[in-house]
matplotlib code that plots the C-alpha trace (Angstrom):
import matplotlib.pyplot as plt

x = [148.5, 147.0, 148.6, 148.6, 149.8, 146.2, 144.8, 141.0, 139.2, 136.0, 133.6, 131.2, 128.3, 126.1, 123.2, 121.9, 123.4, 125.0, 123.5, 124.8, 127.7, 129.7, 128.8, 129.1, 132.8, 133.5, 132.7, 135.1, 137.6, 136.7, 136.9, 139.6, 141.9, 141.5, 141.9, 145.0, 143.9, 145.2, 142.4, 140.6, 137.4, 135.9, 133.4, 131.3, 128.6, 126.4, 125.2, 124.0, 121.5, 121.6, 125.0, 126.5, 129.8, 130.1, 130.6, 132.6, 134.9, 134.9, 135.5, 138.5, 140.5, 139.8, 140.1, 143.3, 143.4, 144.9, 142.2, 139.0, 139.1, 136.6, 135.4, 132.5, 130.1, 127.2, 124.2, 123.0, 123.7, 123.6, 124.9, 126.8, 128.6, 129.6, 131.1, 133.7, 134.2, 135.2, 137.3, 139.3, 140.1, 140.8, 144.3, 143.5, 143.6, 140.6, 137.2, 134.3, 130.7, 129.1, 125.6, 126.4, 122.8, 124.1, 121.8, 124.8, 127.3, 130.9, 131.7, 131.3, 134.3, 137.0, 134.8, 134.3, 138.2, 138.8, 136.3, 138.5, 141.9, 140.4, 139.5, 141.3, 137.9, 136.9, 134.0, 132.2, 129.1, 127.0, 123.7, 120.4, 119.5, 121.6, 123.0, 122.2, 121.7, 118.4, 116.2, 115.8, 113.1, 111.9, 107.3, 105.8, 105.1, 109.0, 109.9, 107.4, 108.4, 112.2, 111.6, 109.7, 111.9, 115.3, 112.9, 112.1, 115.4, 116.7, 113.9, 115.0, 118.7, 120.0, 122.8, 124.7, 124.3, 121.6, 121.1, 121.2, 119.5, 122.3, 124.9, 127.1, 130.2, 134.2, 135.4, 138.8, 139.4, 139.5, 136.5, 134.4, 135.7, 134.8, 131.1, 131.2, 132.0, 129.3, 126.2, 123.6, 121.2, 120.9, 120.2, 119.0, 118.9, 122.4, 123.2, 121.8, 123.2, 126.7, 125.8, 124.2, 127.2, 129.9, 128.4, 128.5, 131.9, 132.6, 133.6, 133.7, 131.5, 131.1, 129.1, 128.8, 125.4, 125.1, 122.1, 120.6, 119.0, 117.2, 118.2, 117.5, 118.6, 117.1, 114.6, 114.4, 115.0, 112.7, 110.1, 107.0, 109.2, 112.3, 110.1, 108.7, 112.4, 113.1, 110.3, 111.7, 114.9, 114.7, 112.6, 115.0, 118.2, 116.1, 115.4, 119.1, 121.5]
y = [78.6, 75.6, 72.7, 68.8, 67.0, 65.8, 65.7, 66.3, 64.2, 66.5, 63.9, 66.2, 63.8, 65.9, 65.2, 68.4, 70.7, 73.2, 76.7, 75.2, 74.2, 77.5, 78.6, 75.1, 75.1, 78.7, 78.2, 75.1, 76.9, 79.5, 78.0, 75.4, 77.7, 80.3, 77.0, 76.4, 72.6, 70.1, 70.2, 68.3, 68.3, 65.0, 66.4, 62.9, 63.8, 61.4, 62.0, 65.4, 66.3, 70.0, 70.5, 70.2, 68.6, 71.6, 73.5, 71.8, 71.6, 75.5, 75.5, 72.9, 75.5, 78.7, 76.4, 74.2, 70.7, 69.7, 70.9, 70.3, 66.6, 65.4, 61.6, 61.8, 59.1, 58.3, 57.4, 58.1, 54.7, 56.0, 57.3, 54.5, 53.6, 57.6, 57.2, 53.9, 55.5, 58.9, 56.9, 55.1, 58.5, 60.3, 60.8, 62.4, 60.2, 61.8, 62.1, 64.7, 64.1, 66.8, 67.6, 69.8, 71.9, 74.2, 73.2, 71.8, 74.9, 74.2, 76.6, 73.8, 71.3, 73.2, 72.6, 68.7, 68.7, 70.8, 67.7, 64.8, 65.7, 66.6, 63.1, 60.8, 60.1, 57.5, 59.8, 63.3, 64.0, 67.1, 67.2, 68.9, 67.5, 68.7, 71.7, 74.3, 72.5, 73.0, 73.2, 76.1, 76.7, 73.5, 73.0, 71.4, 68.7, 68.3, 68.7, 66.6, 63.5, 64.4, 64.3, 61.1, 59.2, 60.2, 59.3, 55.7, 55.7, 55.9, 53.9, 51.2, 51.2, 52.8, 54.3, 56.3, 59.6, 62.2, 62.9, 59.2, 60.7, 63.2, 63.2, 66.0, 64.3, 63.3, 60.5, 58.2, 56.9, 53.3, 53.2, 55.0, 51.9, 49.3, 50.9, 50.7, 47.4, 46.4, 48.2, 46.6, 49.8, 52.4, 55.8, 57.8, 55.1, 54.7, 57.1, 56.0, 52.8, 53.7, 54.9, 51.8, 49.2, 52.2, 51.1, 47.6, 48.2, 49.9, 52.8, 55.9, 59.1, 62.4, 65.3, 68.9, 70.8, 72.1, 74.4, 73.2, 74.8, 74.1, 74.1, 77.2, 76.1, 72.9, 70.7, 68.3, 64.5, 63.1, 61.7, 59.1, 56.4, 57.3, 57.6, 53.7, 53.0, 53.8, 52.9, 49.2, 49.3, 51.1, 47.2, 45.7, 47.2, 46.5, 42.7, 42.1, 44.2]
z = [258.5, 259.9, 258.8, 260.3, 258.3, 256.6, 253.4, 252.9, 249.7, 249.6, 247.3, 245.8, 243.7, 241.1, 239.2, 237.9, 240.0, 237.6, 239.3, 243.2, 241.8, 241.4, 244.4, 246.4, 245.1, 246.0, 249.2, 250.1, 248.0, 250.1, 253.9, 252.9, 251.8, 255.1, 257.3, 255.5, 255.5, 252.8, 250.0, 247.0, 246.1, 243.7, 241.5, 240.7, 237.9, 237.0, 233.3, 234.7, 231.5, 232.4, 231.9, 235.2, 234.2, 231.8, 234.1, 236.6, 233.8, 233.6, 237.5, 237.3, 235.1, 237.3, 240.5, 238.9, 238.2, 241.8, 243.4, 241.2, 240.2, 238.1, 238.1, 235.6, 235.3, 232.3, 234.6, 237.9, 239.8, 242.9, 245.8, 247.2, 243.9, 243.9, 247.4, 245.8, 242.7, 244.5, 247.3, 244.3, 243.0, 246.0, 247.6, 250.8, 253.8, 255.2, 253.5, 253.9, 252.1, 251.2, 249.2, 246.6, 246.6, 249.3, 252.1, 254.2, 254.5, 253.8, 257.0, 258.9, 257.7, 259.8, 262.8, 261.8, 261.8, 264.4, 266.6, 264.5, 265.7, 269.7, 269.9, 266.8, 266.2, 263.4, 262.0, 262.1, 261.4, 261.2, 262.9, 263.1, 266.2, 268.7, 270.2, 267.8, 265.2, 262.8, 259.5, 257.4, 254.6, 255.1, 255.5, 257.8, 256.3, 255.4, 258.6, 260.3, 258.1, 258.1, 262.7, 262.4, 260.1, 262.4, 265.5, 264.4, 263.4, 266.7, 269.0, 265.8, 265.1, 268.5, 266.4, 268.9, 266.5, 267.0, 263.2, 260.9, 257.8, 257.5, 254.7, 255.9, 257.2, 257.7, 257.9, 257.4, 254.9, 255.7, 258.1, 255.1, 253.2, 255.2, 256.2, 252.8, 252.2, 254.9, 253.1, 251.4, 251.3, 248.2, 247.9, 250.7, 253.7, 252.5, 254.4, 257.2, 257.0, 257.1, 260.9, 261.9, 260.2, 262.4, 265.4, 264.8, 263.7, 267.3, 265.4, 267.3, 266.1, 267.2, 266.5, 265.3, 265.1, 261.6, 260.3, 257.0, 254.9, 251.7, 248.3, 246.6, 242.6, 241.0, 243.1, 245.7, 244.8, 247.9, 246.4, 247.4, 246.1, 248.6, 251.6, 251.0, 250.0, 253.8, 255.1, 253.9, 254.3, 257.9, 258.7, 257.3, 259.2, 262.2, 261.2, 260.4, 263.1]

ax = plt.figure().add_subplot(projection="3d")
ax.plot(x, y, z, "-o")
ax.set_aspect("equal")
plt.show()
């Protein structure tokens, strides 16, 4: 059994994820239990109308209140504020951010932890665009948009990270708090700005190649509005960093 004296708080923001939630939590518990690291999963549901919170309550009964912590909100208020809300209730000294839609496989979490320990890195980020990382389940258009967004981000912002638009990351808790305090963006651009601010603060960043899989249940929350907002915020960050 592995133990390193640290505790990892895994933040799981949810909105209409009732079908995915039992699977992602089962996988998190499986890999964290096998690795022996101390952990908790904090579910931050934003008033999902599909019954996600009820499913989370059932999962809490199965795995225990010490492992599954429920901190719901009454409305969909955005990723940034969801993380802030989760951090307030986190008892770990490291924070792991992962999507609830099964696009991020929890099997990579122990790799994040081992890499962080090896260099005492401030941030470990999953990357689809280095090593044997990749994307599965996207059509050509979606891949083109993602690659194009990442390429523009690299050229304009120089983030010292190969995957700026990804959201599967491990942070030292004080580092995440400082990055969030520096951010002004909301929605999907928030993840991108986090690494830009990390670079400004001279935090160290390491990367683990991951395979990103398109969601199995539910529909993607990425649409034309988010793409336009991304472009606007990219230009804003370019002008201000």
